[in-house]
N, C-alpha and C positions, 0 to 999 in steps of 0.2 A: 645386359647389365652395362651400365656406363663405366668405362674404364677410369675416367677422371674421378668419379665418386669413389671407386675402389681405392685408388691411390690416395685420395684425400683422407679416407678413413684409415688406411693402413699405416700411413706415416706417423700420426700421433700415437698409435698403438705400439709401434716399434720403439718410439722414444720412451714411452711409459714403461714398457717391459724392460728395456735396457736399464733405465734408472732404478727400477725395482730390483732387478738382479744384482746390480752393483751395490745398492743399499743393503740388500740381504747379505751380500758377501762381506761388507764392512761389519755388519751386525754380528754375523755368525763366525767370522774369521776364516771361512772356507774360501780359498783362493779360486776355486772353480767358478764361482759366481761372478768373478771379474770378467768372464767372457760375455757378460751383459754389455760390454763396450761394443761388441759387434752389432747388435740391433740398434744401439744408441747412435753409433756413427752412421749406420745405414739409414736411420730415420732422419738424421740431421742433413745428410747430403742427398736425401730423397732417392736412394738406391735400394731396390728391392731384389734380393737374391732369388726369392721364390718366383718372382715375375720373370727373371732371366731363365730359370730352369724350366718353368712350365710354359713359357711363351704365351700366357693368357692375358698379360697386362700391357702388352706392347702398345705404345701410342705412336701413331703415324706422325712424323715430322711434317709440318706444313710450311 
């Protein structure tokens, strides 16, 4: 599996999930859904906590 394709796919998914959780939190009034800021920020700065934990998405620096 190409790691660059995985990261390219994962980033927009994190942003969409983060926005969806925050939107649902605003709609429902439940403050727990504001934790959607975590995947949103992770998607914006292109940081994947799952890749750090599993060490399966590491890209070699060239």
